[in-house]
N, C-alpha and C positions, 0 to 999 in steps of 0.2 A: 503494499499499499504506500510505502514511502515514495513521494514524488507524484502520487496520483490521487490527490485530495478530492478532486471532483467526483471520482468514481466511487468513493466510499459512501455507501448508504444502505439502508435496510428498507423493507417494504413498509408502507404506512405513510402518514403525513409528516411534514417537516415543520417544526416550530423554531422561529428565529427570535433570539433576544438580541436586538440590535445594539450597536456600539454606544448609543446614548441612553440605554435603558439600564435601570438598576432594579433587580428583583430581590425583595427581602422576604425570606421564608423558603420552605422546602418546595422543590419542584418534582412532581411525580409525572412520568410520561412514558409513552411507547412510540415507536417510529424513530424519527430523527430529531435531534435537538441541537441547534447551532447556537453557541454562546459567543457573541461578539462584544457584549456589554459585561455587566457585573451581576453575579448571583451570590447573595449573602445568605446561604442556607445549603442544605443537602440536596443533591440531585440523585433521584432514585428511579430506576426503571420499574415499570409494572411487571410483576411476577408472571412468568410464562409467556411473555410477548417479546418480539424482537425489538431491540433498542440500540441506537448508536448516538453517542454524545460527541460533539466536536467543539472543543474550546479553541477558537481561532483568533488570529490577529492579536488584538490587544484585549481579548476576552479574559475574564477572571472568574474564578470560582473560589469562594471562601466557605468551605464546608466539605463534608464527606461526599464522595461519589461512589454509587453502587449501580453500575451499568455494565452489561455484558461486553459491549464494544465501545472503546473510547479512543479518540484521536485528540492529542493535546499539542497545540502550538501557541499557547498562551500561558497564563499563570494559574496554578491550582495551589491553594493553601488549605491542606486537609488531606486525609487519606483517600486513596483510590482503590476500590475493590472491583476488579475487572475479570469476569469469569470466562471470557472468550479471547478477545484480541485487544491489546493495548498498543497504540502507536505514539511514541514520543518524538515529535518532529524537532527540527533544529532550534527553534525558538522557545521550546517548552521549558517551563520552570515549575517544578513540583516541590513544595515545602510540606512534606508529609510522607507517610509510608505507602508503599505500592504493593498490592497483592494482585498477581496476574497469572493467567494460564499460558498465554503466548504474548511476547513483547517484541516490538521493533523499536530501536532507538537510533536516531540520527546523530551524527557528530554535532556537538554543541548543545544537545539536550542536557538538562540538569535535574537531578533528583537529590534532594537533601532530606534523606530519610532512608529507611530500609526497603529493600526490594525482596519480596518473598514469592516464590513460585507456589501456586496452588493447583490442584487437579481441576480440570474443566468440568464444572458442576452444571453448567447451563443455566444457573440462576445467580444473578449478581447479589441478590438480597441475602443469600446464605453466608454465614461467617466462614471464611476459609480456614483450613487447618494449617497452621504454620509448620514449615519444615525446618531442617537444620540450617543455620546461618553460617556464612564464612565472612571473614574480614576482607575488604577490598580497598583499592586505592582510588585513583582519580577517575575522571569521566571516560578516558580512553579505555581503561580497564573495565569500566561498567559496560561500555558498548560491546567490547569483545566477549566478556563473560555472559552478558544477557543474551547474545546471539548464539553462543556455543553451548551453554549448559542450562538444563532445566532446574538445576539446584538453586536454592535461595542464596542471596549474597547481601551483606551489610555494607552500605556505602555512605560516605559522608562527602558532600560536595565542596 
């Protein structure tokens, strides 16, 4: 998916939170949600339905994310629980822990928290079972290890 942001979508409608919009409170959705503005609250996908969250451009989320498929190219302050596919694009900044089944990470992406691999449960709302953690170094090592190993790693940016 890296480099093909336009093609990333799931069936269902698309909701846009535009760049001048601030949403205060939790957002529950299915389908596609594009965040170009600010969400101050948790973003949660409806259980049993397809969902894709894109935090794009100068988009920001201040809260926990529980969505099966997530693309980040903005700022997330809070934990991300992603049961299917997580893409961290080159301008992504995550201040929190990341729980993922499959991850793509571009050069320049930043995670300031732990990254933990979880089994693909198919439901983002379930709590992932943490696996063993290993200490890691900088962003280059994060990129290499995230793409090479399904094991969990602990990283500080």
